[in-house]
PDB file of N, CA, C and O in Angstrom:
ATOM      1  N   MET A   1     -32.849 121.920  97.225  1.00  0.00           N
ATOM      2  CA  MET A   1     -32.512 121.419  95.910  1.00  0.00           C
ATOM      3  C   MET A   1     -33.129 120.031  95.776  1.00  0.00           C
ATOM      4  O   MET A   1     -32.844 119.120  96.553  1.00  0.00           O
ATOM      5  N   THR A   2     -33.973 119.905  94.775  1.00  0.00           N
ATOM      6  CA  THR A   2     -34.675 118.639  94.600  1.00  0.00           C
ATOM      7  C   THR A   2     -33.934 117.734  93.625  1.00  0.00           C
ATOM      8  O   THR A   2     -33.028 118.154  92.905  1.00  0.00           O
ATOM      9  N   GLN A   3     -34.346 116.510  93.634  1.00  0.00           N
ATOM     10  CA  GLN A   3     -33.739 115.526  92.742  1.00  0.00           C
ATOM     11  C   GLN A   3     -34.035 115.863  91.277  1.00  0.00           C
ATOM     12  O   GLN A   3     -33.189 115.646  90.409  1.00  0.00           O
ATOM     13  N   GLU A   4     -35.207 116.383  91.006  1.00  0.00           N
ATOM     14  CA  GLU A   4     -35.568 116.753  89.635  1.00  0.00           C
ATOM     15  C   GLU A   4     -34.685 117.884  89.111  1.00  0.00           C
ATOM     16  O   GLU A   4     -34.320 117.907  87.936  1.00  0.00           O
ATOM     17  N   LEU A   5     -34.349 118.818  89.994  1.00  0.00           N
ATOM     18  CA  LEU A   5     -33.492 119.935  89.604  1.00  0.00           C
ATOM     19  C   LEU A   5     -32.080 119.451  89.273  1.00  0.00           C
ATOM     20  O   LEU A   5     -31.471 119.901  88.302  1.00  0.00           O
ATOM     21  N   VAL A   6     -31.572 118.534  90.087  1.00  0.00           N
ATOM     22  CA  VAL A   6     -30.238 117.980  89.839  1.00  0.00           C
ATOM     23  C   VAL A   6     -30.212 117.215  88.523  1.00  0.00           C
ATOM     24  O   VAL A   6     -29.275 117.352  87.737  1.00  0.00           O
ATOM     25  N   VAL A   7     -31.236 116.415  88.287  1.00  0.00           N
ATOM     26  CA  VAL A   7     -31.313 115.659  87.030  1.00  0.00           C
ATOM     27  C   VAL A   7     -31.421 116.609  85.837  1.00  0.00           C
ATOM     28  O   VAL A   7     -30.811 116.370  84.795  1.00  0.00           O
ATOM     29  N   SER A   8     -32.185 117.673  85.987  1.00  0.00           N
ATOM     30  CA  SER A   8     -32.327 118.654  84.909  1.00  0.00           C
ATOM     31  C   SER A   8     -30.998 119.348  84.614  1.00  0.00           C
ATOM     32  O   SER A   8     -30.628 119.511  83.451  1.00  0.00           O
ATOM     33  N   ILE A   9     -30.285 119.755  85.653  1.00  0.00           N
ATOM     34  CA  ILE A   9     -28.996 120.422  85.466  1.00  0.00           C
ATOM     35  C   ILE A   9     -27.998 119.487  84.794  1.00  0.00           C
ATOM     36  O   ILE A   9     -27.338 119.867  83.826  1.00  0.00           O
ATOM     37  N   LEU A  10     -27.888 118.263  85.309  1.00  0.00           N
ATOM     38  CA  LEU A  10     -26.944 117.312  84.726  1.00  0.00           C
ATOM     39  C   LEU A  10     -27.314 116.948  83.293  1.00  0.00           C
ATOM     40  O   LEU A  10     -26.437 116.773  82.448  1.00  0.00           O
ATOM     41  N   SER A  11     -28.597 116.835  83.024  1.00  0.00           N
ATOM     42  CA  SER A  11     -29.046 116.538  81.666  1.00  0.00           C
ATOM     43  C   SER A  11     -28.645 117.650  80.705  1.00  0.00           C
ATOM     44  O   SER A  11     -28.155 117.376  79.610  1.00  0.00           O
ATOM     45  N   ASP A  12     -28.848 118.902  81.106  1.00  0.00           N
ATOM     46  CA  ASP A  12     -28.464 120.038  80.265  1.00  0.00           C
ATOM     47  C   ASP A  12     -26.957 120.093  80.042  1.00  0.00           C
ATOM     48  O   ASP A  12     -26.499 120.356  78.931  1.00  0.00           O
ATOM     49  N   VAL A  13     -26.188 119.844  81.099  1.00  0.00           N
ATOM     50  CA  VAL A  13     -24.731 119.897  80.983  1.00  0.00           C
ATOM     51  C   VAL A  13     -24.223 118.778  80.083  1.00  0.00           C
ATOM     52  O   VAL A  13     -23.371 119.022  79.229  1.00  0.00           O
ATOM     53  N   PHE A  14     -24.726 117.556  80.255  1.00  0.00           N
ATOM     54  CA  PHE A  14     -24.280 116.452  79.413  1.00  0.00           C
ATOM     55  C   PHE A  14     -24.693 116.649  77.959  1.00  0.00           C
ATOM     56  O   PHE A  14     -23.925 116.337  77.048  1.00  0.00           O
ATOM     57  N   TYR A  15     -25.905 117.166  77.734  1.00  0.00           N
ATOM     58  CA  TYR A  15     -26.356 117.418  76.369  1.00  0.00           C
ATOM     59  C   TYR A  15     -25.485 118.478  75.690  1.00  0.00           C
ATOM     60  O   TYR A  15     -25.113 118.328  74.526  1.00  0.00           O
ATOM     61  N   THR A  16     -25.164 119.541  76.416  1.00  0.00           N
ATOM     62  CA  THR A  16     -24.319 120.596  75.845  1.00  0.00           C
ATOM     63  C   THR A  16     -22.921 120.068  75.552  1.00  0.00           C
ATOM     64  O   THR A  16     -22.346 120.381  74.510  1.00  0.00           O
ATOM     65  N   THR A  17     -22.374 119.273  76.459  1.00  0.00           N
ATOM     66  CA  THR A  17     -21.053 118.679  76.231  1.00  0.00           C
ATOM     67  C   THR A  17     -21.076 117.781  75.001  1.00  0.00           C
ATOM     68  O   THR A  17     -20.168 117.841  74.172  1.00  0.00           O
ATOM     69  N   PHE A  18     -22.095 116.961  74.878  1.00  0.00           N
ATOM     70  CA  PHE A  18     -22.225 116.084  73.712  1.00  0.00           C
ATOM     71  C   PHE A  18     -22.364 116.898  72.432  1.00  0.00           C
ATOM     72  O   PHE A  18     -21.787 116.544  71.404  1.00  0.00           O
ATOM     73  N   LEU A  19     -23.118 117.975  72.490  1.00  0.00           N
ATOM     74  CA  LEU A  19     -23.323 118.826  71.325  1.00  0.00           C
ATOM     75  C   LEU A  19     -22.035 119.510  70.886  1.00  0.00           C
ATOM     76  O   LEU A  19     -21.807 119.699  69.691  1.00  0.00           O
ATOM     77  N   ILE A  20     -21.194 119.881  71.842  1.00  0.00           N
ATOM     78  CA  ILE A  20     -19.932 120.544  71.526  1.00  0.00           C
ATOM     79  C   ILE A  20     -18.917 119.551  70.959  1.00  0.00           C
ATOM     80  O   ILE A  20     -18.189 119.878  70.021  1.00  0.00           O
ATOM     81  N   ILE A  21     -18.864 118.363  71.511  1.00  0.00           N
ATOM     82  CA  ILE A  21     -17.849 117.380  71.118  1.00  0.00           C
ATOM     83  C   ILE A  21     -18.204 116.655  69.820  1.00  0.00           C
ATOM     84  O   ILE A  21     -17.307 116.238  69.086  1.00  0.00           O
ATOM     85  N   LEU A  22     -19.477 116.500  69.528  1.00  0.00           N
ATOM     86  CA  LEU A  22     -19.916 115.703  68.380  1.00  0.00           C
ATOM     87  C   LEU A  22     -19.322 116.137  67.037  1.00  0.00           C
ATOM     88  O   LEU A  22     -18.855 115.266  66.302  1.00  0.00           O
ATOM     89  N   PRO A  23     -19.308 117.423  66.665  1.00  0.00           N
ATOM     90  CA  PRO A  23     -18.730 117.778  65.359  1.00  0.00           C
ATOM     91  C   PRO A  23     -17.235 117.470  65.258  1.00  0.00           C
ATOM     92  O   PRO A  23     -16.756 117.053  64.203  1.00  0.00           O
ATOM     93  N   ILE A  24     -16.508 117.673  66.343  1.00  0.00           N
ATOM     94  CA  ILE A  24     -15.068 117.407  66.314  1.00  0.00           C
ATOM     95  C   ILE A  24     -14.809 115.913  66.163  1.00  0.00           C
ATOM     96  O   ILE A  24     -13.958 115.507  65.372  1.00  0.00           O
ATOM     97  N   LEU A  25     -15.538 115.096  66.916  1.00  0.00           N
ATOM     98  CA  LEU A  25     -15.367 113.649  66.795  1.00  0.00           C
ATOM     99  C   LEU A  25     -15.807 113.143  65.426  1.00  0.00           C
ATOM    100  O   LEU A  25     -15.198 112.226  64.875  1.00  0.00           O
ATOM    101  N   GLY A  26     -16.862 113.739  64.877  1.00  0.00           N
ATOM    102  CA  GLY A  26     -17.326 113.332  63.556  1.00  0.00           C
ATOM    103  C   GLY A  26     -16.301 113.641  62.473  1.00  0.00           C
ATOM    104  O   GLY A  26     -16.060 112.817  61.591  1.00  0.00           O
ATOM    105  N   ILE A  27     -15.704 114.815  62.534  1.00  0.00           N
ATOM    106  CA  ILE A  27     -14.674 115.177  61.558  1.00  0.00           C
ATOM    107  C   ILE A  27     -13.470 114.254  61.686  1.00  0.00           C
ATOM    108  O   ILE A  27     -12.918 113.798  60.685  1.00  0.00           O
ATOM    109  N   SER A  28     -13.068 113.983  62.917  1.00  0.00           N
ATOM    110  CA  SER A  28     -11.941 113.081  63.145  1.00  0.00           C
ATOM    111  C   SER A  28     -12.243 111.670  62.639  1.00  0.00           C
ATOM    112  O   SER A  28     -11.364 111.005  62.090  1.00  0.00           O
ATOM    113  N   LEU A  29     -13.468 111.220  62.822  1.00  0.00           N
ATOM    114  CA  LEU A  29     -13.876 109.901  62.337  1.00  0.00           C
ATOM    115  C   LEU A  29     -13.822 109.820  60.818  1.00  0.00           C
ATOM    116  O   LEU A  29     -13.312 108.845  60.264  1.00  0.00           O
ATOM    117  N   VAL A  30     -14.344 110.835  60.144  1.00  0.00           N
ATOM    118  CA  VAL A  30     -14.348 110.838  58.681  1.00  0.00           C
ATOM    119  C   VAL A  30     -12.923 110.865  58.134  1.00  0.00           C
ATOM    120  O   VAL A  30     -12.605 110.148  57.184  1.00  0.00           O
ATOM    121  N   VAL A  31     -12.069 111.687  58.731  1.00  0.00           N
ATOM    122  CA  VAL A  31     -10.669 111.742  58.288  1.00  0.00           C
ATOM    123  C   VAL A  31      -9.987 110.399  58.527  1.00  0.00           C
ATOM    124  O   VAL A  31      -9.228 109.932  57.679  1.00  0.00           O
ATOM    125  N   GLY A  32     -10.248 109.781  59.661  1.00  0.00           N
ATOM    126  CA  GLY A  32      -9.665 108.473  59.955  1.00  0.00           C
ATOM    127  C   GLY A  32     -10.105 107.396  58.973  1.00  0.00           C
ATOM    128  O   GLY A  32      -9.308 106.542  58.585  1.00  0.00           O
ATOM    129  N   ILE A  33     -11.370 107.435  58.573  1.00  0.00           N
ATOM    130  CA  ILE A  33     -11.864 106.452  57.596  1.00  0.00           C
ATOM    131  C   ILE A  33     -11.196 106.662  56.241  1.00  0.00           C
ATOM    132  O   ILE A  33     -10.795 105.697  55.590  1.00  0.00           O
ATOM    133  N   PHE A  34     -11.074 107.922  55.812  1.00  0.00           N
ATOM    134  CA  PHE A  34     -10.410 108.190  54.535  1.00  0.00           C
ATOM    135  C   PHE A  34      -8.946 107.757  54.557  1.00  0.00           C
ATOM    136  O   PHE A  34      -8.444 107.210  53.575  1.00  0.00           O
ATOM    137  N   ILE A  35      -8.271 107.996  55.659  1.00  0.00           N
ATOM    138  CA  ILE A  35      -6.866 107.582  55.767  1.00  0.00           C
ATOM    139  C   ILE A  35      -6.760 106.064  55.763  1.00  0.00           C
ATOM    140  O   ILE A  35      -5.852 105.511  55.143  1.00  0.00           O
ATOM    141  N   SER A  36      -7.670 105.386  56.442  1.00  0.00           N
ATOM    142  CA  SER A  36      -7.653 103.920  56.452  1.00  0.00           C
ATOM    143  C   SER A  36      -7.891 103.354  55.055  1.00  0.00           C
ATOM    144  O   SER A  36      -7.235 102.393  54.653  1.00  0.00           O
ATOM    145  N   ILE A  37      -8.824 103.944  54.321  1.00  0.00           N
ATOM    146  CA  ILE A  37      -9.075 103.494  52.950  1.00  0.00           C
ATOM    147  C   ILE A  37      -7.845 103.734  52.087  1.00  0.00           C
ATOM    148  O   ILE A  37      -7.477 102.880  51.280  1.00  0.00           O
ATOM    149  N   PHE A  38      -7.203 104.895  52.249  1.00  0.00           N
ATOM    150  CA  PHE A  38      -5.986 105.202  51.500  1.00  0.00           C
ATOM    151  C   PHE A  38      -4.876 104.204  51.829  1.00  0.00           C
ATOM    152  O   PHE A  38      -4.176 103.732  50.933  1.00  0.00           O
ATOM    153  N   GLN A  39      -4.718 103.885  53.109  1.00  0.00           N
ATOM    154  CA  GLN A  39      -3.687 102.930  53.507  1.00  0.00           C
ATOM    155  C   GLN A  39      -3.985 101.536  52.965  1.00  0.00           C
ATOM    156  O   GLN A  39      -3.068 100.831  52.544  1.00  0.00           O
ATOM    157  N   ALA A  40      -5.229 101.135  52.969  1.00  0.00           N
ATOM    158  CA  ALA A  40      -5.582  99.815  52.447  1.00  0.00           C
ATOM    159  C   ALA A  40      -5.372  99.749  50.936  1.00  0.00           C
ATOM    160  O   ALA A  40      -4.970  98.711  50.408  1.00  0.00           O
ATOM    161  N   ALA A  41      -5.643 100.849  50.241  1.00  0.00           N
ATOM    162  CA  ALA A  41      -5.504 100.857  48.788  1.00  0.00           C
ATOM    163  C   ALA A  41      -4.047 100.891  48.347  1.00  0.00           C
ATOM    164  O   ALA A  41      -3.698 100.336  47.305  1.00  0.00           O
ATOM    165  N   THR A  42      -3.197 101.542  49.137  1.00  0.00           N
ATOM    166  CA  THR A  42      -1.799 101.697  48.722  1.00  0.00           C
ATOM    167  C   THR A  42      -0.840 100.786  49.480  1.00  0.00           C
ATOM    168  O   THR A  42       0.355 100.772  49.184  1.00  0.00           O
ATOM    169  N   SER A  43      -1.338 100.030  50.444  1.00  0.00           N
ATOM    170  CA  SER A  43      -0.517  99.136  51.272  1.00  0.00           C
ATOM    171  C   SER A  43       0.568  99.886  52.034  1.00  0.00           C
ATOM    172  O   SER A  43       1.611  99.310  52.343  1.00  0.00           O
ATOM    173  N   ILE A  44       0.346 101.141  52.336  1.00  0.00           N
ATOM    174  CA  ILE A  44       1.263 101.913  53.166  1.00  0.00           C
ATOM    175  C   ILE A  44       0.807 101.743  54.610  1.00  0.00           C
ATOM    176  O   ILE A  44      -0.329 102.078  54.944  1.00  0.00           O
ATOM    177  N   GLN A  45       1.682 101.226  55.465  1.00  0.00           N
ATOM    178  CA  GLN A  45       1.322 100.983  56.856  1.00  0.00           C
ATOM    179  C   GLN A  45       2.140 101.865  57.797  1.00  0.00           C
ATOM    180  O   GLN A  45       2.616 101.392  58.828  1.00  0.00           O
ATOM    181  N   GLU A  46       2.301 103.101  57.461  1.00  0.00           N
ATOM    182  CA  GLU A  46       3.049 104.038  58.294  1.00  0.00           C
ATOM    183  C   GLU A  46       2.131 104.564  59.396  1.00  0.00           C
ATOM    184  O   GLU A  46       1.043 105.060  59.104  1.00  0.00           O
ATOM    185  N   THR A  47       2.555 104.462  60.664  1.00  0.00           N
ATOM    186  CA  THR A  47       1.688 104.864  61.775  1.00  0.00           C
ATOM    187  C   THR A  47       1.529 106.381  61.875  1.00  0.00           C
ATOM    188  O   THR A  47       0.484 106.871  62.302  1.00  0.00           O
ATOM    189  N   THR A  48       2.557 107.114  61.486  1.00  0.00           N
ATOM    190  CA  THR A  48       2.428 108.567  61.556  1.00  0.00           C
ATOM    191  C   THR A  48       1.450 109.093  60.516  1.00  0.00           C
ATOM    192  O   THR A  48       0.933 110.201  60.663  1.00  0.00           O
ATOM    193  N   LEU A  49       1.190 108.330  59.480  1.00  0.00           N
ATOM    194  CA  LEU A  49       0.240 108.740  58.455  1.00  0.00           C
ATOM    195  C   LEU A  49      -1.174 108.839  59.030  1.00  0.00           C
ATOM    196  O   LEU A  49      -1.993 109.608  58.527  1.00  0.00           O
ATOM    197  N   THR A  50      -1.463 108.075  60.068  1.00  0.00           N
ATOM    198  CA  THR A  50      -2.801 108.153  60.664  1.00  0.00           C
ATOM    199  C   THR A  50      -2.918 109.282  61.669  1.00  0.00           C
ATOM    200  O   THR A  50      -3.972 109.911  61.767  1.00  0.00           O
ATOM    201  N   PHE A  51      -1.860 109.553  62.416  1.00  0.00           N
ATOM    202  CA  PHE A  51      -1.960 110.529  63.499  1.00  0.00           C
ATOM    203  C   PHE A  51      -1.842 111.975  63.034  1.00  0.00           C
ATOM    204  O   PHE A  51      -2.636 112.819  63.448  1.00  0.00           O
ATOM    205  N   VAL A  52      -0.884 112.269  62.196  1.00  0.00           N
ATOM    206  CA  VAL A  52      -0.613 113.664  61.828  1.00  0.00           C
ATOM    207  C   VAL A  52      -1.806 114.319  61.121  1.00  0.00           C
ATOM    208  O   VAL A  52      -2.200 115.413  61.524  1.00  0.00           O
ATOM    209  N   PRO A  53      -2.392 113.714  60.099  1.00  0.00           N
ATOM    210  CA  PRO A  53      -3.551 114.379  59.468  1.00  0.00           C
ATOM    211  C   PRO A  53      -4.738 114.537  60.413  1.00  0.00           C
ATOM    212  O   PRO A  53      -5.425 115.558  60.384  1.00  0.00           O
ATOM    213  N   LYS A  54      -4.980 113.525  61.253  1.00  0.00           N
ATOM    214  CA  LYS A  54      -6.106 113.638  62.177  1.00  0.00           C
ATOM    215  C   LYS A  54      -5.883 114.753  63.193  1.00  0.00           C
ATOM    216  O   LYS A  54      -6.815 115.481  63.534  1.00  0.00           O
ATOM    217  N   ILE A  55      -4.655 114.886  63.675  1.00  0.00           N
ATOM    218  CA  ILE A  55      -4.355 115.948  64.632  1.00  0.00           C
ATOM    219  C   ILE A  55      -4.504 117.315  63.963  1.00  0.00           C
ATOM    220  O   ILE A  55      -5.076 118.235  64.547  1.00  0.00           O
ATOM    221  N   LEU A  56      -3.993 117.445  62.751  1.00  0.00           N
ATOM    222  CA  LEU A  56      -4.091 118.726  62.043  1.00  0.00           C
ATOM    223  C   LEU A  56      -5.537 119.097  61.740  1.00  0.00           C
ATOM    224  O   LEU A  56      -5.954 120.227  61.994  1.00  0.00           O
ATOM    225  N   ILE A  57      -6.302 118.157  61.201  1.00  0.00           N
ATOM    226  CA  ILE A  57      -7.698 118.432  60.849  1.00  0.00           C
ATOM    227  C   ILE A  57      -8.526 118.706  62.103  1.00  0.00           C
ATOM    228  O   ILE A  57      -9.391 119.582  62.093  1.00  0.00           O
ATOM    229  N   THR A  58      -8.269 117.970  63.175  1.00  0.00           N
ATOM    230  CA  THR A  58      -8.994 118.211  64.423  1.00  0.00           C
ATOM    231  C   THR A  58      -8.662 119.586  64.987  1.00  0.00           C
ATOM    232  O   THR A  58      -9.552 120.283  65.474  1.00  0.00           O
ATOM    233  N   GLY A  59      -7.399 119.984  64.929  1.00  0.00           N
ATOM    234  CA  GLY A  59      -7.015 121.314  65.385  1.00  0.00           C
ATOM    235  C   GLY A  59      -7.665 122.407  64.570  1.00  0.00           C
ATOM    236  O   GLY A  59      -8.135 123.403  65.120  1.00  0.00           O
ATOM    237  N   ILE A  60      -7.696 122.227  63.254  1.00  0.00           N
ATOM    238  CA  ILE A  60      -8.344 123.211  62.380  1.00  0.00           C
ATOM    239  C   ILE A  60      -9.843 123.277  62.666  1.00  0.00           C
ATOM    240  O   ILE A  60     -10.427 124.360  62.681  1.00  0.00           O
ATOM    241  N   ALA A  61     -10.471 122.109  62.894  1.00  0.00           N
ATOM    242  CA  ALA A  61     -11.907 122.081  63.198  1.00  0.00           C
ATOM    243  C   ALA A  61     -12.197 122.798  64.512  1.00  0.00           C
ATOM    244  O   ALA A  61     -13.191 123.517  64.621  1.00  0.00           O
ATOM    245  N   ILE A  62     -11.335 122.608  65.510  1.00  0.00           N
ATOM    246  CA  ILE A  62     -11.529 123.292  66.789  1.00  0.00           C
ATOM    247  C   ILE A  62     -11.414 124.799  66.607  1.00  0.00           C
ATOM    248  O   ILE A  62     -12.206 125.556  67.169  1.00  0.00           O
ATOM    249  N   ILE A  63     -10.435 125.236  65.828  1.00  0.00           N
ATOM    250  CA  ILE A  63     -10.258 126.672  65.595  1.00  0.00           C
ATOM    251  C   ILE A  63     -11.465 127.256  64.859  1.00  0.00           C
ATOM    252  O   ILE A  63     -11.933 128.342  65.200  1.00  0.00           O
ATOM    253  N   ILE A  64     -11.964 126.543  63.859  1.00  0.00           N
ATOM    254  CA  ILE A  64     -13.110 127.034  63.088  1.00  0.00           C
ATOM    255  C   ILE A  64     -14.388 127.030  63.934  1.00  0.00           C
ATOM    256  O   ILE A  64     -15.192 127.958  63.848  1.00  0.00           O
ATOM    257  N   LEU A  65     -14.573 125.990  64.750  1.00  0.00           N
ATOM    258  CA  LEU A  65     -15.797 125.856  65.540  1.00  0.00           C
ATOM    259  C   LEU A  65     -15.733 126.554  66.895  1.00  0.00           C
ATOM    260  O   LEU A  65     -16.711 126.532  67.643  1.00  0.00           O
ATOM    261  N   LEU A  66     -14.600 127.174  67.225  1.00  0.00           N
ATOM    262  CA  LEU A  66     -14.433 127.780  68.539  1.00  0.00           C
ATOM    263  C   LEU A  66     -15.479 128.843  68.871  1.00  0.00           C
ATOM    264  O   LEU A  66     -15.981 128.843  69.996  1.00  0.00           O
ATOM    265  N   PRO A  67     -15.838 129.752  67.952  1.00  0.00           N
ATOM    266  CA  PRO A  67     -16.887 130.735  68.324  1.00  0.00           C
ATOM    267  C   PRO A  67     -18.215 130.076  68.682  1.00  0.00           C
ATOM    268  O   PRO A  67     -18.867 130.482  69.644  1.00  0.00           O
ATOM    269  N   TRP A  68     -18.616 129.074  67.926  1.00  0.00           N
ATOM    270  CA  TRP A  68     -19.862 128.364  68.215  1.00  0.00           C
ATOM    271  C   TRP A  68     -19.762 127.601  69.538  1.00  0.00           C
ATOM    272  O   TRP A  68     -20.705 127.597  70.330  1.00  0.00           O
ATOM    273  N   MET A  69     -18.619 126.959  69.770  1.00  0.00           N
ATOM    274  CA  MET A  69     -18.420 126.225  71.014  1.00  0.00           C
ATOM    275  C   MET A  69     -18.471 127.160  72.217  1.00  0.00           C
ATOM    276  O   MET A  69     -19.085 126.835  73.233  1.00  0.00           O
ATOM    277  N   MET A  70     -17.831 128.311  72.106  1.00  0.00           N
ATOM    278  CA  MET A  70     -17.843 129.275  73.200  1.00  0.00           C
ATOM    279  C   MET A  70     -19.259 129.799  73.441  1.00  0.00           C
ATOM    280  O   MET A  70     -19.646 130.011  74.590  1.00  0.00           O
ATOM    281  N   ASP A  71     -20.027 130.009  72.390  1.00  0.00           N
ATOM    282  CA  ASP A  71     -21.404 130.460  72.546  1.00  0.00           C
ATOM    283  C   ASP A  71     -22.225 129.423  73.312  1.00  0.00           C
ATOM    284  O   ASP A  71     -23.013 129.776  74.189  1.00  0.00           O
ATOM    285  N   GLN A  72     -22.040 128.153  72.983  1.00  0.00           N
ATOM    286  CA  GLN A  72     -22.748 127.084  73.693  1.00  0.00           C
ATOM    287  C   GLN A  72     -22.349 127.030  75.163  1.00  0.00           C
ATOM    288  O   GLN A  72     -23.202 126.880  76.038  1.00  0.00           O
ATOM    289  N   MET A  73     -21.040 127.153  75.435  1.00  0.00           N
ATOM    290  CA  MET A  73     -20.568 127.106  76.820  1.00  0.00           C
ATOM    291  C   MET A  73     -21.035 128.323  77.616  1.00  0.00           C
ATOM    292  O   MET A  73     -21.385 128.196  78.789  1.00  0.00           O
ATOM    293  N   ILE A  74     -21.044 129.486  76.994  1.00  0.00           N
ATOM    294  CA  ILE A  74     -21.526 130.690  77.677  1.00  0.00           C
ATOM    295  C   ILE A  74     -23.012 130.572  77.973  1.00  0.00           C
ATOM    296  O   ILE A  74     -23.465 130.979  79.043  1.00  0.00           O
ATOM    297  N   THR A  75     -23.775 130.021  77.037  1.00  0.00           N
ATOM    298  CA  THR A  75     -25.217 129.856  77.234  1.00  0.00           C
ATOM    299  C   THR A  75     -25.506 128.956  78.435  1.00  0.00           C
ATOM    300  O   THR A  75     -26.337 129.298  79.276  1.00  0.00           O
ATOM    301  N   ILE A  76     -24.832 127.813  78.522  1.00  0.00           N
ATOM    302  CA  ILE A  76     -25.090 126.900  79.642  1.00  0.00           C
ATOM    303  C   ILE A  76     -24.591 127.497  80.952  1.00  0.00           C
ATOM    304  O   ILE A  76     -25.198 127.278  82.000  1.00  0.00           O
ATOM    305  N   THR A  77     -23.487 128.251  80.906  1.00  0.00           N
ATOM    306  CA  THR A  77     -22.972 128.880  82.118  1.00  0.00           C
ATOM    307  C   THR A  77     -23.935 129.941  82.634  1.00  0.00           C
ATOM    308  O   THR A  77     -24.197 130.005  83.836  1.00  0.00           O
ATOM    309  N   VAL A  78     -24.458 130.764  81.753  1.00  0.00           N
ATOM    310  CA  VAL A  78     -25.431 131.786  82.157  1.00  0.00           C
ATOM    311  C   VAL A  78     -26.689 131.128  82.719  1.00  0.00           C
ATOM    312  O   VAL A  78     -27.256 131.604  83.702  1.00  0.00           O
ATOM    313  N   LYS A  79     -27.119 130.043  82.100  1.00  0.00           N
ATOM    314  CA  LYS A  79     -28.294 129.320  82.590  1.00  0.00           C
ATOM    315  C   LYS A  79     -28.052 128.778  83.995  1.00  0.00           C
ATOM    316  O   LYS A  79     -28.927 128.865  84.857  1.00  0.00           O
ATOM    317  N   LEU A  80     -26.861 128.216  84.227  1.00  0.00           N
ATOM    318  CA  LEU A  80     -26.545 127.688  85.554  1.00  0.00           C
ATOM    319  C   LEU A  80     -26.428 128.802  86.592  1.00  0.00           C
ATOM    320  O   LEU A  80     -26.874 128.633  87.727  1.00  0.00           O
ATOM    321  N   ILE A  81     -25.841 129.926  86.224  1.00  0.00           N
ATOM    322  CA  ILE A  81     -25.725 131.045  87.161  1.00  0.00           C
ATOM    323  C   ILE A  81     -27.101 131.603  87.504  1.00  0.00           C
ATOM    324  O   ILE A  81     -27.348 131.990  88.647  1.00  0.00           O
ATOM    325  N   ASN A  82     -27.992 131.646  86.527  1.00  0.00           N
ATOM    326  CA  ASN A  82     -29.350 132.128  86.787  1.00  0.00           C
ATOM    327  C   ASN A  82     -30.152 131.164  87.655  1.00  0.00           C
ATOM    328  O   ASN A  82     -31.160 131.555  88.244  1.00  0.00           O
ATOM    329  N   MET A  83     -29.714 129.900  87.741  1.00  0.00           N
ATOM    330  CA  MET A  83     -30.409 128.913  88.566  1.00  0.00           C
ATOM    331  C   MET A  83     -29.934 128.929  90.021  1.00  0.00           C
ATOM    332  O   MET A  83     -30.497 128.216  90.851  1.00  0.00           O
ATOM    333  N   PHE A  84     -28.917 129.719  90.348  1.00  0.00           N
ATOM    334  CA  PHE A  84     -28.395 129.749  91.720  1.00  0.00           C
ATOM    335  C   PHE A  84     -29.458 130.018  92.780  1.00  0.00           C
ATOM    336  O   PHE A  84     -29.460 129.339  93.806  1.00  0.00           O
ATOM    337  N   PRO A  85     -30.362 130.978  92.582  1.00  0.00           N
ATOM    338  CA  PRO A  85     -31.381 131.189  93.625  1.00  0.00           C
ATOM    339  C   PRO A  85     -32.250 129.951  93.883  1.00  0.00           C
ATOM    340  O   PRO A  85     -32.640 129.688  95.021  1.00  0.00           O
ATOM    341  N   ALA A  86     -32.543 129.210  92.841  1.00  0.00           N
ATOM    342  CA  ALA A  86     -33.361 127.994  93.029  1.00  0.00           C
ATOM    343  C   ALA A  86     -32.560 126.886  93.706  1.00  0.00           C
ATOM    344  O   ALA A  86     -33.120 126.073  94.440  1.00  0.00           O
ATOM    345  N   VAL A  87     -31.266 126.853  93.464  1.00  0.00           N
ATOM    346  CA  VAL A  87     -30.415 125.807  94.042  1.00  0.00           C
ATOM    347  C   VAL A  87     -30.157 126.090  95.519  1.00  0.00           C
ATOM    348  O   VAL A  87     -30.091 125.159  96.322  1.00  0.00           O
ATOM    349  N   ILE A  88     -30.011 127.351  95.883  1.00  0.00           N
ATOM    350  CA  ILE A  88     -29.687 127.713  97.256  1.00  0.00           C
ATOM    351  C   ILE A  88     -30.858 127.409  98.205  1.00  0.00           C
ATOM    352  O   ILE A  88     -30.631 127.096  99.374  1.00  0.00           O
ATOM    353  N   ARG A  89     -32.067 127.494  97.735  1.00  0.00           N
ATOM    354  CA  ARG A  89     -33.244 127.257  98.610  1.00  0.00           C
ATOM    355  C   ARG A  89     -33.276 125.887  99.137  1.00  0.00           C
ATOM    356  O   ARG A  89     -34.192 125.532  99.880  1.00  0.00           O
TER     357      ARG A  89
END
């Protein structure tokens, strides 16, 4: 197992992880900004107002994006399993 192979594997895994997490974090960020603007406009400083909508929207986003996320994870897993002969040498 060469250093280039390890770097390639880790690069693929980190890229796939970033690709899977990015839409969920982006949705959570947008919802958080809208809630912050709403709180600033109405002077409501309730802490649960920030957490509950973000948790709900993030959960819904995960449920909606789950088939795509699973496809990405299966793709990288199959790629890693197919690389076993090269890693064992």
